[in-house]
N, C-alpha and C positions, 0 to 999 in steps of 0.2 A: 255538292250546295246546293239544295234550289234555288231557282230565282221563279221570281211572279210569273216572268214570262216562259221559263221553264215550265211551271206549276199551270200555266196558261197550255203551251203544244203539246204537254201530256194530255190536258183536258179533253184535243180536237181525238182524241182516240185514236191516234198516228203511233206507230214504235219506231220516235226521233230518238237522233240520238245528238248533243250539242260536240260542236268540232272544232278543231284549232285552236286559235290564239285562247281563246275563251278557257276549253278545259283546261291548257300551258299557266294559264297566269292563274287559274286555281289550286291547280296544283303548288303551285308557285306562291303563293297567298297574296297576290296581287291584285288592289281593285280592277276592274274593267268595265265596257260599258256594253261591247257589242255582243254578241252569240246570232252563232249563225249553228242551221238545223239541217243534217242528214236525215235521209228518212227512206230508210230501203223497202225493198218488195213491193215498189210503186213506178210505173214509168212517169212522163210529165203530165202524159195527159192527167191520169186518175190522182197526182197528187193537188190539180189543180179544181177537180172536180169534187174532193174532199175537203179542199178549203172553202170553197164560193157559197156552201151556207153561210158560214161565220162572219166571213167581210166585203173587202172589195179585195180582188188578187189580181197583182202585175206581172206581166212577166217580164224575168232577167233572161240578158241576153250578154253572150261573150263570142267579140269577131260573125256577133250575126247567129249564131246560135243558139236556140233556147236552153239554158242548165236549169232554170228552176223559177221559183217564184218569190213575189215579195207581197205578203199580209198584212191590209193594213182590218185589224180588227172592228168588227162591231160594238163590241166592249168600248167603252170610252175610258175606263181605267186602265184597262192593259194597251190602250191606244197612245193613254199616256205618256204609257213607261217606253213604248217606242214610235214616236214621232216618225223616223224616218221609213217604217214597216218592219215586220220579223221576214227573215230570210230563210227559205225551206227550198231543200233540194231533193231530187235523187239522183244516186251517188254515181257520178261518173267515173271513164275511164279509160286509156288511151289505147287504143289500136291500131295494131302496122297493118297499115294499106302495100308498104313497097321495100326495097332493101337499105335504104334512106334513111340516116339520124330523122330529117325531115317530114321522112313518109307514113302520116299516122293521121289518125281524127283522133278527135274527144266524142265520144257515143256515151249515153247515159240511157238507163234501164233498168226494168226491175227484175232481172240477172243479174245486176252489177253489183257484188257483195264490197261490202263496209272496204275490207282490207289494199280492192283494187282503187276505192277512190283516194284512199292515202297513201296510196304509190306513188299520187301523179302530186303530191305536196311537196312542201320545199325542203324543210327540214323535220328529221324525225320527231321533236320536242312539238312540231306542230300536226302531227300525226296521229293523233289520241284521239278519242271519241268515246264520248261516255251515256250510256243508254240510258233515257230520263225516266223509263221504266225501274229497274231495281239499281242505279248507281253506278255498273257495273265498267270496266274499261276494256275498251279496244286498243292494243295496243301493239300493233305487228312489225315496227321498227326497232324496237327497244329505245323510245321515248322517254319511256320513266325513267330508266337507267342514266340517257343522257342530262335528264333533267335534274337529275338526283346529283352529277356529277358539273351539272354546271357546261356541257359540252355541246361545240355547234354540231352536228354534222347532216349531212344532206342524206335526202332520200333516195334519190341516183345521182349516180355520176355525171349526166346530162342535167343535173340541177339547175345550175347557170346560163348554159346554154341556151335551155329551153324559156328560163326568164333572167335576160343579165340582170333587173332590178333585182333579182334573190341577192346579188351581191350585196349592195349598200342595206338590206333588210337584216343579213346575216349580223354585219356590223353596229347597225343600230340596235339589234340585240346584245351586244357586246356592251354595249354604254349605258343601254336603259337596263338591262337585266343581268347583267356581269357574266355572260357568256363567255367561252373561249373555243374557238373553231378549232376541229380536229384537224390534226397532221394531214391527213386526204384531201379533209374539206379547205383548209388554207391553202392547201397546192392548187385544187380546183380552183378557187379564184385567181390565183395569179395566173393561172392556163387563160380564163375565159373573161378574165376583165376588160376585155378589149370591145366583149360583147356589150360594155357602158354605151360608146356611142351609139350604139342602135335603139338605143330606150329614148324617149320622149322625157324632155326638160322638166315639162310641167311636174311626173313622176318624180323626177330626182330631186328637183327645189321648191319651185314655187306650190306647187300644190293641187291636186286633182281631186285628191277627197273629200269626206263630208268636212272635215277636221281643218281642210285648207291648207295642208301639209304634207311637202316629199319626204323621201327616207331621209335626206340631209340633215331639214331643218329638224325631222326627232330625233336623228341621231345627235345634232349637238345640242338638245334639250333633254339628250340622257345624265343620268348622271358619272358617268365614264367618257366622257367623251374624245380625254386626251388618247387612253387606250384604243379605241376602236380607231381613232385617225394615225395612228401609229400602224395598226394592221392594215391601214386601206395604204397608207403609205407603201407598206412592204410588200404587197400583193397588187401592185401598181395600180389601183382601185381610183385613187385620190388623185392622179394628174389626170387621170380618162372624163374628170367631173370637174375637175377645175384648173384646165393647164398652165393656168399664171402662177400656180404654187409651187411649179417643177425646178423652175430657178433658185425657190430658197430651199430646198435640200442639201442639207452638207452645207451650208454656205455661211462663212464663219465670217464675222465683223470682229474689227479686230480693238474692240472696246472691252475692261476688264466690267463695264457698268451690263456685259449682255455676254456671259460664258458660253451659253449654250448655242448650239448652230440654230441657225434660223428657225428652220422649221420646226427642231423641239421648243423652241422660245415659242412659237405659235401655238403651242399645242398645251403648253406651259397655258400660256395663257387664258386657252381657251379652258379650260379645268380651272383654272381660278375664278372664272367667270359663274361656270357653273357649281362651284363650291359656294359662292355668295346668292346663287338664283339669278341670276341675271334672265334677264328674258331677251328671248331670239334675237334680235335686232343686235342686241350687245354682242353674244356671241358669234354671229355671223363676223362682225365687224372684229371681233378677236382673232379669229379664220382669218381674214384677209386683210389688217390692220397695216403687217410688214412687207408685205409681197411688194413694193414698190420698192424694198433696198437696192438689190441687186441692180437694177437699171438705173436707178436713182446713183449707188455710187460710182458705180461707172460714169455717169452725164455730169457728176458736180449740182444734180438736183435737190427739191425736196424730198424726200420719201414721203413724208402722205401726202400730198397731191396726185404723185405717180400712183400710190394705191391706191387713193380716192378713185381714180381713173379706171385701173384694174380692175378694184372691186363691184365697181357699176357694172362693167364689162362682162365678170363674170354672172351677177344678179339679172343682170337684164338677158343673158345666152340663155339662163337654171329657170326665167321664165317668174321671178321673185315677181309680187304687185308693186307697180311704179310706187306707193308711199313708201314700203319695206327699200325700194335701191334708192330713193333720194336720202331716208334717213340716216340708212346704215353710210352709203357713200360719205354726205353730211362729218358721221362722225369720225369716220377715219382722216377726213381732212382734216378734221381739226384734233385729233390722238396727242399729237406731239407738241401739246402747250406744256408752256414752262411753270415751272412751279417756286421757279427764285425768288426774291421781294416779298413785304410785306402782304399778309392775307388778313385784310379789311372787307366792309362791308360797301366800300365803295366798288372793290375788286370782283365782291360778290356779283353785286349787280351790273357791272358790266360782262361779267361773262352772262348772265341771265339774258340782260338785250342782244347779246351777239347770235346764244345759241338756243334761246329760248327752253323754259323751264324743261321740256321732256330732252330737249338737247344736252344740255348743262347736265343731269343727270345724270343719262346715259355716255355720255365722255366723262364724267367722273368715275362711273362701275369701269370703262374701261381704260383709264390709266391705272387703277387699283387692281386691273388683273395683266394690264402689261406691265408695273413696276412689279407684282409680284411674281414674275417668272424671271427679274432679272436680279442682281445685287448694287442694290443703292443703299445709301446711309438712310438710315433712320429721319433724317433732319426732312429729308424727303415725306419720308411715309407720313412726316408728323404736320407737313404743309399741306398734303393731299388732305387730310383729314381736316386741317383747319379750316379747307377751303369748302370741304363737304358740311362743316357747320356752317358755315358764314351762310352756302346756300340756301340754306333751311332757314337761316333766322332771314335772309330776305326773301325769300321765295311770295311775298305777300306788299312787298315794299313796290312803286311805278316800275314795270325795264317794258313796257308793253305800249304800242300807240295810244292802245284802248286803255290803257290806265290813265293818260293823260286827265287833268280837270277841263280839258278843251279841246275838240275837233273841229274837223275841217270845214263843217258848217259854222261856227263859232268864227273860223277865221276870216270866211267870207263877206259872212254877217258884216265884219270889223272892216272890211272894204279890203281884202286881198282879196288875187281876181286867183279863181279856178285854175288849176294846170300844174304842169312839174314845180316849180318855184310852190307852191302852195306845198306838198309832199316835203321838199327838202326844209320847207321852216318847221313842218313836224318835226323830224326828226331831225333836227338841231333844236326843237324844246325837250325833246326825249333825252336826248344828249345832257342836256342840260338839268333835267332834275332826275336823272340817272345818278350824273354827279351830286344832288343833295335834294331828296326827294323833299323836303321842305320846300321847293320852288313849287310844288306842284296846286298850285294856286290861281283859278281862272282871272284874276287881274293881275299878279307876276307873268303869265304865260301870254295874255292878250298883249301888254307892255312890253314883252319880250320880243316878239310877234310882228311886231309894230315898228321895230327896230331889226329887224331881219328884214325885212320887207322896204324899207327906206331906200 
């Protein structure tokens, strides 16, 4: 499956191979964007020299060691296809420097075979290379057979010890690509789960990659997050990533509405959110929304507020951006809203005024996922559907301060002094307009503001 970038790399006269995830996804028929290239038979200096006539070349380093180069082609059409550059590396291998399992060095050079490079990779399905010259495959560890069976096997029994983030990457493949860990691989996961405590939070959650997402986010955005989360729980991985979830394991709610243990309810809610194509923030909220129940039940307090506190702590520790943390914690805090009583335009406008358009939408999405993971009467589902319809109808109705026909300057011009009282009057006017949108007229609002300030 030649691509424009592959054709360009082949035109450079290098005996290059495309490697890793791009080959895996191509063989699975999954679209992919990034492609990395391996160039055997050259060392770092030779590779750089071969590429410099074709564009700007940047060094690539891992832990202070040169491992390859990034080419920014002079050809503008190719550069537009790979704006972050094309990564090309000589083969690398791990060479023992002593008797211990950590006594090794990563070396590169013209004498290193492709199979040696593949040996340091994480999973067999990622240890496949395709030669650009003739399309032939190099598969030293049986990755093709594992792809056919959707089996996830590590290349080395020390794979997770060498990089514990691979634990989450493997579980992400469960969610995204439908893989199942082989028995020995799952046993390795359980044995090495504690190693995640030494992985930077950004690589797990908030993300340092170009797409701004860590492995947990990518797992949640896959098609089968519930399967991956169950495996993560059973392997001891999930509680290492989110210690706040430990109390939910096996916790029972004495209610016919929620027959599943709390952890299974949470997983089912995440899956329902995924099935509806919910954004990452809603899936994070689904994962975290009920974690406050054990603590709240013991203390007799509001589980949504406790859950929001725990969610904020978890997202902060995992280095999610502040905007994501704020939004998810607000959604968790508001998710327990009731669905009894009439659902009309006034209620929808008040919901929009309280939560904002995005917050209201995400709260409804989380509530739908939450109810899908419970046993609730049909009338409750109908009420949620009615609320969703009402929110859509009222979306253009005035529900924000900026929607008012007057602003602070108008009130100041009318003789109301600037200060906290001015803000209170504006909020009171908004409340009146949310109650009855026909009141959103300049004359009516100014008269009402004068009465409020008297």
